[in-house]
N, C-alpha and C positions, 0 to 999 in steps of 0.2 A: 878874134877868138871869142866864142860865146859859150858860157856854161849855163845849163838849165837844171833846176832843181825842183821837182814836184813834191807836193805834200797834200794830205788831206783824204787819202784813200781809206777804205774801211768796208764794214760789211752792213747791209741794210736789208729789210724785208722787201719783197715785191711791192711795188706802188710807193716806196719811199723815195727820199731825196738825199742827194750827197753832193757836196762841193769840193772840188779839187783845184789846187793852184800851181802855178809855175812861176818861178822867178828866173829871169834872165840876167846873168851877170856878164859884164864885159862893156867896153867903152861904146861899142856899136850895136849892142843888143836892141836898143830901141829902134833900129832901122829895119828889123827883120819882120817878115810875116811869121806869125806863131800859129802853130796848129796842135791839135790833139789827135793822136792815133790810139788804137787799142789792139790788143792781141790776145785772143782766147786761146786755150790750150789746143794745140793741134791745127791751129788756123793761121793764116797770114796776117800780118800786120795791116790794119785798115784805117783809112782816114775817117775821122768822126766830124771834125769842123775846123775852121781856121778863121783868123782875124788879121786884118791889114795892120801895117805898122802904126798907123795913126788911130786904129781902133774904129774907123768909120765904116769899114766893110767887113762883112761876115759871110762865111759859107758853111753850110750844113749838108751832110748827106741825108738822103731821104729817111732813113730809119731812125734818125733822132730829131728830125724837124718837129717843132712844137713841144718837145720834151726837154731838150738841152739848150743851154744859152751860154755863149762864150762872151767874155768881156775882157777889157784890157785897161790897166791903169798905166798910163805912159810915164807918169812921174817916177815909178819904181820899177818899171818893166815887169809888172806882174799880169799874168793871164789867168783868168778864173773860169772854170767850167762848172756851171750849176746844172745838175742832172735831176730831173724830176720824172715822176711816174716810171721809176726804174723797173726793168724786167729781168728775169733770170739770164736772158740771153745778152744782157749788157755786161755780164760778168767777164772781166778781162783785166790784163794790166794795161793801164792807161799811160801813154807816153806824151810828153810834151816835145815838140820839135820846132825848129826854126829854119827858114829859108829866106834868102835875099833875092833870088833871081827866078824862082819857080812861080808858077800860077797858084793862087790860093786853093784851088781845087785838084791840085796834083796828088794823086793817090800813090804815085811812085815814090817809095821810100828813099830811092837813091837821089832824088831831087831835093831832099831836105838835108841841110848840112850839118845841123846839130841836134842832139837828142839828150833828153833827161834819162835818168836811171829808171824810171817808171814807178807807178804806184798802183797797188792792187785794189780793185773794186769788186766786191762780191755781193750778189743779189740772191737772196734766198726765196724759194717759192713757198 
């Protein structure tokens, strides 16, 4: 069993930056691929990026490449998402997720076993 807890959401103007974090609790948390999804009002939850259990491999969807950076601290099972050059369309609830057997680029939410409660990110124009 893995428990995920996000923190760090908030409101920023367009072009600004924000960092959100997720801590994974549980004996096996360090063995999971971790990812960030987001869900805007009226839209489906979508994959943003992910990072391997050892932190050596990352995956980004095209619309965040060059703007977002995911990192992982294995010592305390913390995954951080640094978001730069934010746009109003980045406004969403951001969710941390964990999977042990899925591919890193799996956008199917059903293949991710554990989820955090979400943190709101709002980008004003």
